[in-house]
Steps between C-alpha positions, in 0.01 A plus 500: 500500500564870554150573617553443876810722496322778315196463720710535817677806364187664363291455817706512822356352820236706677311487829158663474607704192815638668859385436565192715802596711387852597152366583642226723733753662206737562301230681812355663582835659152621593357174641759465782443865598127431505541194722736685735253784531222248563695335777669796664257787455180298448425694186238397245639353179266725308748783547760309290279388216484843326880532503544149356240557231634849420856380465385209289313736270817710465691182410236405244525842334883489504487140375288610205770751412790254559375138490848351555548672837565167677774411253656847539505460880653153474777617265571807712547275807746282315710776342467792739852475638774725375806387317797360691852599415724224378801673649528731798489859378310819558178546310291255307712308249459153364860471388816714536 
């Protein structure tokens, strides 16, 4: 019964050996720039392939060091905000 939970925790999702979210973000950022350059400047897409592959290799190496990078980025996005004061006062206080 605990096997699927342990399996999901032990091996986080990956995309071509890189952590899933950073790999998707890499392609999601670089592909639009490639298509814009194709349309506007009539550049060859071969100029963008080395940067995509290079960044993906960097993500693979960093993902080997920290396999839960996607989870860290998700949790940082949810909890990145600072604390809000319960009462109006100077400084950061949670209660008077």
